[in-house]
N, C-alpha and C positions, 0 to 999 in steps of 0.2 A: 800398749793396749789402751791406756787412759787417753792418750792423744787421739787414738782411733775413735773412741767414744765421743770425744769433744768435736772431732771433725764431722762425725755422723750427726750429732746434735745440731751443729751449726748448719749443715746442709738441710736438715729437716725444718729448722726454724726459718731458714732463708726461703725454702719452697713454700712454707705456710704463709709467710708474709707476702711473697710474690703472688701466691694464689689469691690471697685476700685482696691485694691490689688489683690483680687482673680481673677478678670477679666481683669487684666492688659494685654494689647496686644502690640505686636511690629511686624514689617514687616521685613521679611528677603528677601533682593534682592540679587540674586546670579548669578554667571556665571559659567558654567561647561564646561571644556575643556579637550581634550585629553592630558594626562600627558607629552607626548613626542613631539607631533607635535604642541601642543598648539592651535589646531583647535577647534572651538566651536562644541558642540555635540547637535544635535537636537533630541527632543523627549525623553530626559532623565526624568525618573519619580522621583519626590522628595516627600516624605511622612513624615508628622509629626508623629513620633512614638507614641506620647501620645494621639493624637486626631484622627489620621487617615486622617486628611486633606491632600490634595496633590496638586501638580502642575506639569507641564511639561515644559521643556525648549523650546524656540522658535528657529528660524533658526540661531540666534546669540548666542545660548547656554544660554540664559537668562531666569530666572524664578523669580516669586514674590509670597511669601506665608505669610499669616497672621498667627501669632503664639500666643497662649494664655500663660500667665504666665511669669516668669522671664527667663526661659531657657527651652530648649527641645533638642531632638536628631532627626536629619533629616536622614532618610534612603534613600540613593541615589542608584537607580538601573538602569542598561542599558544593553541590550543584548550585549554580547561580552566583557563586562568590569567587573572588580571586584567590588562587592557591597561595598559601604562605609557607615559607620554610623558617621555622623558629629555632634558634640556637638555645640550648638549655645546658647550664653548668651546675655541677653538684655543690661546689664551694664548701665541702665538708659537711653538708646537710644530708640527712637521710630522706627528707621530704622537701620538695621544692614546689612552691605555690606560684602559678602563673595565670594571667588573664590574657586572652587573645581576642583581638577585634578583627573581624573579617569584613572586607569591603565588597559590596555587590559587584559582580562582573557583568555589567550590563552589555558590554560589547563582546563578551566571551573571548577575550584576548588570550587567556591562559588555557583555553580548550585545546585538547590534542586531537588532531584530525589525521586521517590516512593520506599519505602521499605516495605510497608504494605498497607492494604486496608484503613487504617485511619492514616497513619503516613508517614513521609518522612525524608530525611537526606541530609546533604551537601555531594556533590560528594567527597570531600576530606576525608570523613569518611566512604565511601561506601565499603562494603565487597564483592560486586559483580561487574561484568562487565555489565553496563547498557549504551546503546548507546542513544544519544539524537540528535535530529535535530531541530534547531530553525526555527522560521518563516522566517528569512532571508535566511537560507540555503535551506528551502523548496521552497519558492516562490519568493525570493528576486532577483534572477538572471533572471529567465525566467518562462514561464508557461508550466507546464507539461501536458501531455495528460490526466493523472488521478493522484490521490493521490499516489497510489502504484507505478506508473511509475515514479513519482517525487522523490521517495526514492532511485532510482537506483544509485549505486556508492557512496552513502553517508554514508553507515553503514557497517562496517566490519562484516563478518559472514552472510551476507544476499545475497541470490541468487534470482534474479528476472528475469523471462522469460515471455515475452509477448505472448498472444494468437495469435496476429497478429497486424496489424497496423490500424485496424478499429477505427474511431473516438469514443471517450468514453472510450478507454483503455480496460483493462482486462488483468491481469497478474497472474502468478503463483509465489507466494512469499514463499520461504523456508528459515527458520532460522536455521542455524547450521545443515544442511543436512536433510535427510529424517527421518520423525518421524512416519510413518505408511506405510504399504504395500497396503493399500486400504480400510480397514475396519474402520479406524479412520479418523479424519479430518486432512488434510495435510496443511491447511491454518491457519495462526495465529488467535488468538482471538483479535478482535478489541474492544477497550473501548473508547468511546468519552464522555468526561465530566461525567464519571461514568455510561454511558449507555452501556450495553453489546449489541454491534451492530450485526445485522444479515448480514453476508457477503456471504450468500448462493447464488451460481450461479443459476439463475432462468431459467429453461428449457422452451424454446418457441416452440419446435417441429420442428425447422428449419431443423435439420439433417434428420428427417423422410421425409419431403417434398422433400428435395434435394437428399435424398437417401444416405446420408453420413454414417448413422449408428446410434449409440447410442447418447444419449443427451450430452455426453462429447465432441461431435463434433459440438455443436450448435454455437460455437464462441460467447458465451454470455459474457457480461462484468461482472466483479466482482462488487458487489454492493457498495463496498467502494468508487467506482468512483462517487457515488452520492454526496459525501461530497465536499464542496468548499474549496480548500487549502488556499484561501485568508483569511478565518476565523480562521486559526489555529495559535496558539501562539507557541506551541512546541509539539514534539513527543518524547516519550520514548519507547525504544524497549528492551523488556526483552527476550533475544534470546534463553535462555535455562532454564531447570528446576531449576537450582541453583538460578536464580533470579525470576522465574515465579511461584515457588511452592505455593505462597500465593493465586494463582488463581486456584489451585487444578485440578479438573478433566477435565478442558477444555484447559489446557495450554501446552500439549505436543509439539505443533508446535510453541510455543512462544506466547508472548502477545505484542501488540502494543497499547500504551496508548496515546490518543490524547487529548490535552487541547486546548480549543479555547480561543480567545481573551476576555479580560475583560476591563471594564471601570476603570478609576482612578478618585479620588476626585479632583476637580479643574474645570477650565473653560471647557466648552463644545468644543470639537475638532471635526472637520468634515474633512473627507478625501474623495477625488474623484480620481478614477483611471480609465484611459481608455487605453486599449491595442488593437491595430489593427495589424493583421499580415496575413501571407499566409503560405500555406503548399504545398509541392511538394514531389515527390518520392525521397527517399534517394538514392536508388541504383536500376536502371533498368538493366536487364541482356543484352539486345540487341540481339534479336533473329537472328538466322543465315539466311542469304539470300538464295534464291532459284535459281536454274539454271536447264536447261534441263538435264544435266548430273546427277544432284542430284535427279531429278524426276525419272530418270531411276533406281536409287539405292533404292528409297523409294517405288515406285510403279512398276507394271509390266504389260505387255500385253496391251490390249486395254485401261485399266485404265490409264496407263502411257501416251499413245498417247493423250487421252482426257485431261489429266492434262497439258501436254505440249502445247496443243492448247490454253488453257486458259492462260497459262504463256506467250505465244507469244503475246497474245492480251493485257495483262495487265502489264506484267513484275512484279517486286517487288513493288506492288501497295501500300500496307498498312503495317505500323508498328503496329501490333495489341497490342503489349505491351504498346506503347505510346498512342494508341487509348483509352485504358481502364484505364491505370494507370498514364496517363500524365496530368490529370487535376490539376490546381492550385486552391486550396481551400482557401476561405476567412475565417480568424479567427478574432473573435471579443470578447472582454471581458470588461464589464463595471461594476465597483464596487463603491459603496458609503457607507460610514460608519460614525457613530457619537458616541462619547464616552464622558463621564464626570460624574458629580455628586457632592455630598457633603460628609460630614463625615459619614452620615448615609446610603445613597443610592448611588450606582454607577451603571452605565449602559453602555452597548455596543450594538449598533444596526447596522445591515448592510443589504444590499440588493445587489444582483448580477444578471447579465444577461450574459450568455456565449453562444456563437454560433460558431460552427465549421463545416466547409464543409470538405469533404474528398477528397482524390486524385482520387477516383472513383465517377463518376457522380451519383447523387441521394443517396449518403451516407453522414451522418453528425450526429452531436450531439449537443443538446441544453440543457442548464440547467438554471433554474430560482430558486433563493433561497432567503430566508429572515431569519434573525437570531436576537434574542433578548436575551441578557445575563444580568441578574440583580443580584446585591449583596445588601442586606439590613441588617443593624444592628438594630434589634428590641430594644435592649438595650446594655449595656456594656458586657452582658454575653451570649446573644443569637443572632445569625445571620442566615440568610437564603439566599441561592443561587439558582437561577433558570436559566436554559439554554433551550431555545426554538429554534427549527430550522425546517422550512418547505422547502422542496426541490421538484422540479418537473423537471424530465429529460425526454427527447424525443430523441430516437436514431434510426437511420437507418443504419444498419451495412452491408447491401448488401449481396451478395452471392459469397463467395470465399471458399478456402479450398477443402475438399474432397466431392465427390459425387459418386453415383453408378447408372449409366445408365440414370439419368434424365437430364443430362446436367446442373444441378443446381449449377454450379460453373464457374465463369468467367475464372479463371486461368486454370482450367481443360479443358475448351472448347478451349481457344486460344492456348493451348499447341499443339493441333492437326490441327490447321487451317494454311495453307500456306499463305504467304504474298501476293500471286498473286490472291487470290480469294476474291471477294468483298461481304461482308455480311451486308453492311449498308442498311438501309431501303431506298426504292425508293421514288420518288417524291410524291407518294400517301400515304406514311407512312407505306407501307407493308414491312414486314421483310422476306427476302428469307430464305428457309430452308438451314440448314447447312449440306452439304453432308459428312463432316468429323467427325461430332460428333452429339450428341443427341439434341443440342439446338443451336439457334442463340444467341450468347452472347450479342448482342445489344438488342435483345428483352428481355433477362433476366435482363440486367441492367436497361432498361427503364420501364419495366412493372411489374416485380415481386416486391413483398413487403416483407420486413423484418423489422418490426417496433415494438418497445417496448416503452411504456409510463409508467413512474413510478411516483407515488405521495408518498411522504415519510414525516413522522413527527417524530422528535426526541425531547424528553423532559426529563429533569432531574431536580429534586428538592433536595436540601441538606440542612439539619439543623445542626448547630453546637451550642452546649450549654455548657458553663462552669459551672459545677455543684459545684465545690469547688476549692479554691485556697488559698495558703499561701505563705510565703516567699520562700519556697524551693520545692513546689509541686503544682500540679493541677490535677483535675479530669474533663475530658471532655467527653461529649456524642455526638456521630455523627450518623446521620441516613440519608439515601439517597434512592431515588426511581428513576429508569430510565425506560423510555418507548421508544420503537422503533416500529412504525407501518409503514408497507410498502404495497402499493397496486400497482400491475403490470397488465397492459393490453397489450397484444401482438397480432400481426397478421402475419402469414406467408402465402403467396398467390402466386400460379402459375395460370395464366389465362388459360381458356380452349383453347385459340387460340395458345398456345405454341406448338412448333413442338414436344416436348417430350410428351405432354399431348394427342396429337392426336392419339397416338398408344394405348391409354387406352380406355376401354369401357365406362368409366365415366371421360371424360376430365375435367380439372379444379380441383384444389386442394387448400383447405384453412384450416388452423388451427387457431382458436381463443383461446388465453390463458388468464386466469385470475388467479391471485394469491394474497392472503392476508396473510401477515406475521405479527404476533403480538408478541413482546418480552416485558416482564416485569421483571425487576430485582430490588431487595430490599436488603438493608443491614442496620444493626444497630450495633454500636461498642461503647465500653467504652475504653477510653485511660487514663491511670494514669501515670503521669510523676513526678519523685521525684529526688532531688539532695541529696546525702549523702556523705559528705566530697568531695573527688575528683571524685566521681562516679555519673553518671546520669543513672537512670533506667526508661525505657519507656515500659509500659505494655499495651497490647491491647487484648481485647477479643471481639468476635462478632459473628454475625449470618448473613448468606446470603441466599437469595432465588431467584430462577430464574424460570420463566414460559415462555414457547414458544408454540405458536400455529401457524400452517401453513395449509392453505387450497388452494390446487392447482387443477385447472381444465383446461384440454385441450380438446376442441371439434373440430371435424374434419368434413368437408363436401367435397364430391367428386361428380363430374358430375354437375358442376355449370352452371347456366343460364348465357348467355353472359354478361360480365361486372359486374357480381354480386359477392359479397363476403359474403352475408348473408347465414347462415346455412339453413334457410328455403327455400333457392333457390337451394339447392343441392339435387341431386337424392339419394345419400347415406349419411346419417347423423349418426355420432357415437360419443360416449365419448371415445376419444383417450387415455386419462389418467386422473385419479382423485385420489388425495392423501389427506388424513387428518392426520395431525401429532400433537400430544401434548407431550410436554416434561416438566417435573417438576424436579427441583434439589434443594437440601438443603445443605448448608455448615456451619460448625462450625469452628471457627478460634481462635487461641491463639498464641501470639508472644511476646517475651521479647527481648529488646535491651538494652545493657549495654555499656556505654561509660566511660572509665577511662581517664578523662582529655585529650581527643582527642589523646591519645596515643595508647590504645588498644580498639577497638570497636567490640563487639560480638553481634550476634543475634541468637535466637533459636525460632523456631516456628513449628506449625503443623496445618494442615487443614484436617477436616474429611468431605467427600462428599458422598452423595448418590444421585442417578439419575435413572429416569425411562428408561434411555438409557442402563443401565447395566442389565445384565441377572438377577443378584440378586438385585432387585430394592430397597430393604429395608436395604441393607448392607452399612454401612459407611466405606469407604476406606480411610486410612490415607495417607497424603502427607506431610512428614516432610521437614524442611529446617534448615540450620545452616550456619553461615558465621563468618569469623574472619578477621579483618583488623588491621594491626600494622603500625602506623605512626612512623617510625624510627626518623624522623626529630623533633618529639615532645619530644624526650628524651634528657636529659641533656648531654649525651655523644656525641651527634651529633655536629660536629664542621665544617662541610663543608658548608660554607656560600653561595656558588653558587647554592646549591640545597635546595629549600624551602620545597619540599615534596618528600619523598621516602617512599612509602607505599607498603607493601606486603599484599596480601589478598588471601584467599581461601574460597570456598563456596561449599555447597552440597545441593541438593534439589531433590524432586520427584514431578512429575506431572502425570496427567491422560490424556488419549486421548478420545475425544468425539467420540463415536461410531456413524457410519452412521445409520440413522433410518431404522429399519427392519433387521439389521444384528445380533441382539441379542435376537430375539424372533421368535417363529414359527408362521407363518401367516396362516390365513384361506382364501382359494380362493373360489370364486363363481363358481357354476356349475349348469347346467340344467339337472335334473334327471326326465325323464318321463314327461317333460313339466312343472315340478315344480322347483322352485329355491331352491338350497341347498348349502352347504358348504363342502369343503374337506380340509384336512390338507395338508400343503405344503410338498413336498418331500425333502425340506431342513430342517434339524434338528439342534438343538443347544445342545452342551455339557452342561449338568446340572451344572457342576462346572466352567462354563465360567467366567473369570474375565476380567475386563477392561484392555485395553492396558495401560502400565505404563512406564514412562521414569524416569531414575535417572541420575544425572549429578554431576560430581565433576570438579571444575575449579580452576586453580591457576593463579595468576596474580600479576603484579606490576604496580604502577602508579608513575610517576616521573615528577616533575616540577622543572625547573632550570633557573638560570640567570634572576631572578625577573620576572618569568612567561613567558619569551621569548621562552622557549622550554618545550614541554610537551610530554610524552611518556606513552602510555597505551599498555600493553602486556598481553595476556591471552592465556592459553592452557586449553582445556577442553576435557573430555571424557564423552560422552552421550550414555547411553545404554537404548534401548527400549525393554522391555520384555513383554511377554504374547501377542505377536502380534496375532491377530485373522485371521486365514486362514481356508479354507475349506478342510476338510479331506474327501476323497472319500471312502466310505465303499463298501463292496461286493454288486454287483447289486441285489443279492437275497434278500437283506434287504428291497428293495423298496425305499430306501433313496438315493438320488443322492449326497448329501453333508452334512457334519456335521461341523458347526462352532466350532472351538476349538482354544485354545491357543497353537500355534504350532511353534513359532519362536522367536528369539531374534536378535536384530540389534544393531550395535555399530557405533557411529560417533566419530571421533577424529579430532581436529582441532586447528589451531593457528590463532590468530587475533592480529594484530599490528596496532597502529595508532600513528604517529609522527606529532606533530603540532609545528610550529615555527613561530616566527616573526623576520626574519633575519635582517630587516632594518626598522628603523622608524626615520623620521625626519619631519620637517614642510612641506617639499615638496613631500615626498614620504614615504609611509608605505606599507609593504608587509607581508602578512600572508599566510603561505603555510601549507597544510596538506597532508601527504602521508599515505595511508592505504593499508594493505596487509591482505589477509585471505585465508585459505585453509581448506578443509574438506575431510576426507576419510571415506567411509562407508563400512561396511562388515556385511554379515549375519553370526552371530556367532553360531546360533543354528537353525536347521530346522527339525521338527519331521515328516514332510510329504515328499514324493518324490519331488525332485527339478522339477521346471516347468518354461516354458517360458510364458511371458505375454506381453500385450500391443502391440501397433503398428499394423501391418497388416500381421503377419505370418513370419515364419522363412525364407521364400524365399526372403523377403524384409528387414529382420532384426527385432528382438524382444529383450526383456529384460529378463535376466536369474535370477531366484530366486534359489540360491543354496548356501548351507553352505560353508563358506570360500571365497565367492565371493562378489563383490559389487552388490547391487541390481539394479544398473543402468548400468551393463555390457550389451553391445549390442552383440548378438550372431545371428547365422543364418546357413543356409546350405552353403556348404556341410558339412555333419557330417560323418567324417571318422577318427576314429570310434566315435568321440564325436562332439559336436557342435563346430563350428569355432567362435573364439572371434574376433570381428571387432573393438571394441572400448568401451568407457565408457562415458555416457552422463555427468558425473560429471566433472567439470573443475579441472585441477591440482592445480591452484590457481588463485586468482583475485587480482588486484590492482587498486587503484584510486588515482588521484592527483588533489587536489584543490588548486587554487591560487586566492588571492584577493589583489588588489592594489588600494591604494588611492593616488592620485597625483595631483599636481597643485591646491591644496585646495578643488576643487569642482568636481573632476572627480573620478569615481570608475570603475574598470575593474576587472572582475573575469572570471574564466573558470574551467571546470571539465573534465578531461580525465579519462576513465576507460579502463583497460586492462584485458583480460581474456586469460589465457594460458591453452590450452587443452580443453577437453570436446568435444564430438563427436555428430553430428546430423545425423539422417537418412534422407537424402535429396531426397525425392520422387518427388520433383518438376522436377529435372533433369531427373529422371526416366521417367516421363511423356513426357517431352520435347524431349527426345531421341526417344520415340515412335512416336512422331509427326514430327520429323525431324527439330525441332526448337531450340534445344540446341545451345547456342552461339558458341560452338566449334565443332558442329556436322560434319562439312565438313573438319576439320583439320585432319591431319594424324601424330599424335605425335610420334608414334613408327616407322613410315616410312615403314609400311608393305603393303602400297597400298590400305588399307581399311580405310575409314574415322572413326573418333572416335565414331560417332554415331552408327556405326554398330559394332565396336570393343567391345563396352561395352555390354556385354551379358545381356539379360533380366533376372530378378529374381536372381541376384547375388549381395548380400549386399556389397561385396568388392568394387563395382563400385559406391555406393551411400552413404556409411557411410563416413562422412568427418570431418576433424578437424575443430572445430568451434572457434578457437582462433580469437581474434579481438582486435582492439584499436578503441575506440569511443570518439569523442568530444561530450560529453553529453550536456554540457551547456556552454554558453559564453554570457557575457553581458557587455555593456559599458553604463554608466550613467553620466549625468551632472546635478548638482544642481545649480540653479541660485543663485547669491549672495543675501543675505537677504534684503539689501536695495532696490534692483531692484524688488524683489517679493512684499515687503510691499508697495512700492511707486506706482507701476504700476498695481498690481493685488490685492492689499489689502488682502494678504494672508500671511501665515507663511512660506510656502515652496513650491517650484515648481521644479520638477525633470523630466528630459527627459532621454530617453534611447532607446537602441536597443539591442535585445538579440536573441539568437537562441538555439534550442534544436536539438540534433542528426544531427549536421551540417556535420560531417565527419565520415566516416567509413573506416578503413583500415583492410582488411582481405583477406586471400586466399580462404575463403569459397565461393563456386561458385554460391550461390543463393542470395536471396534478403537480408537476415539478419540472422546472426547466432543465434540471440536471438528469438527463435520462438518455438511454441508448438501447434500442431494441436489438442491436446486433452485437452486443457484448464487446469484447476487447478487440475491435477492429480499428485499423489506423485511420480510415476515412469516414466510414458510415457511423459516425459517433453522435448523431443528433436526430435520430428518427424515433418517434414515439408511436407505439401501437398498444393502446389499452394496457399500460404496464401495471405491475404490482405497485400501488401508490406508496409514496414515501411516508415515513412515520416520524412523529415526535416521540422522544424517549425521556422519561423522568425517573430519577433514581433517588433513593435514600441510602446513605452510607454510614457505616461504623467501622472504624479501624482501631485495632488494639495492638500495641507493641509491648512485648515483655523483655 
């Protein structure tokens, strides 16, 4: 029995000692500083590579982390700095003190970028050109009008044109030129945390009530503006098929991948941000003054005498441009976030309230959003990620742009109103009729409605499971589900009391819109990674599925009861438009990546897609890709110590273009036959061999990093060909068919992209980072199997775009035609450049700015065409040619040569100055980690010879070709903010 007690005691003692050894802990107290300035870095993430436990540095660059065992490796990451793996050993101590110096990552060589649907790679090994925008670059300087607007000037190869200056944004984004002539999608595919996001512009019917024309003149915001930029961690832009081929049949126009912020293990951190600002018109034209002599030139006979009588009474009474575009709008943005967790579960939660008033009264944009991102490790082999985001936006975009006879545009109205006539409401609130145009613009501004309310929910869930692992290999399973549900309710309303409505037999016009969009995407992948000698093989195979459903309904009522917008109060009620759409797609993916000791990295892959949007719905179309990168500096023969990376790369890929719903099948139309309901076949037919539009691209490039990361250069040349472009062939009229959709054209884009980043000076008192980017693109129709045609805009008398073999698809042509059309310009810029600079000085100050320059590109400036007709063009009374006739009469009507203008410009897009309080002040007086104050601005300066509001404009929204037509748009605005950030 005594021996049994001894044995038991020995076992207990052994287990105790073993347990103490196994669970030995020590604390790492560290300080992290900039390697050159020796300034402490706040917010650096430090993670124990063995357990996943983490911490973040405070305002003094300090962190504390409990570590299990005798040693570990700490992974230290911070945006803009090279990631470090730091080995830490206990050596019998319970507390280990370390200091870590981080080197700036000017060339972003350690940045991880996407190379497949279930894999990624370091930028230093990348075989493609992939642009990235960090959270600091996106929203760290100032607050953009929308997410797409915030990307302007920050990515080479991207051309962004705003629909106008309305609050809530709305832009036409083109990556590496034109990728369709209208039958396919011209906008990039957006993916947010794995969710295929619907960026469809929602038609509200505004253009029909205002008389502008088709829905492409609705001035609607692109729905990517729903997303809050404050929640974004990083953005990757796959600009061409060589990088985007893995996304298959939806990637012709490029792919923009958005990753939102995540929590890190460690203490809970809370951030509060408050921004207050104002907005005002960037550039008002200054309408020409009136005189009696000018009245005699504009009017004649008794009308001129009557006008002069009013002028004698009032003089130049009102500056109508200032009256309507001169508001100073209040801007407010409040954000609160919290993040943290433990080794098993990490969280990031945020909420935001944004409110913006426009420079036109009764216009504005409000956004409320909440986000919850969770990461949970079920065990060492299985982890789950969830991203949830609810957004509610409310926008009032007003009435600007084009109209036809309704007076439904403020700018169109005031173009014809002389400054001596008073259209303001009287003391009883009654609006006088406008004798110069169809509507009183004050009445339009104050009483018309153009409102859209959107509720949106984004959800993604991802599961990663390690199925097998050994010393040199692992097998991983990944599956992900993404959901995007959007509900839109809109109203467009002209009261029955409007001057323009009184001429109608049913005065008063309202359109109520309702739309539900549901997107569901799923994927499942197996990834096998193995090391064989100096080679690493990464294989992935997978399956994707996408389902889209859209229900759109616009109901119209005319002849409204006074003050009523209900349809049941209308004399005439009708279904203005109703569309049901369902789309289903399946993709099969395989990709192999081979890395030979970081010297030569190759990838080869293919995706097979089928879609109900294709004419052949059950046919799988292949989209191959291949890339090769050679890191010369990894070879033994390299002996240039000043250059750390010299990588040559080439890539090839193919993608498809998402067809517009209805373009690839023959529709049935409803008809009343003898009082009964029937169906008739559309007079538009489809070629039975119709194939989807497909783009192929080859690119060549080089990436260089030199002088210990102080200088980085990225250079790329690409050739992108889009084939099987779907156009309408017009057959003989005797066939009874008006058009046949057929693969009738090919398009080529060639371009150069350069990005030079440098850190010219770094010291304890001053550091300077600068980035210079250049890009250009040339487009040409290389094949056209149908007769050439003009398209877009408002006819040849005002300038249109020519689709002709051998010409650029954005060529602007018009009358006279003797014997051929006259060429007046090209909407595509010759080239663009941007220059970003960031300075840190005196320890706690930061200053940054971004300039963008566009050379060339032409706009059809119809604002001046209208102002000339009303006598209000700023130079109307000038006589530039000295012939005795003022400019306003010299410029003949319906002559594009007078209104096609060079759209070159220089813009100060962003500027910001920030000050961070010293750490001891913040901790002693505010019990916080960090407090940061700042002032910033967007679109503060514009330098251009362009004679209207802004050379970046498009009356036709997100159209592939008609991207440079201006018709009295909502003027662009400058924005100024004051900021305060508080971190606990």
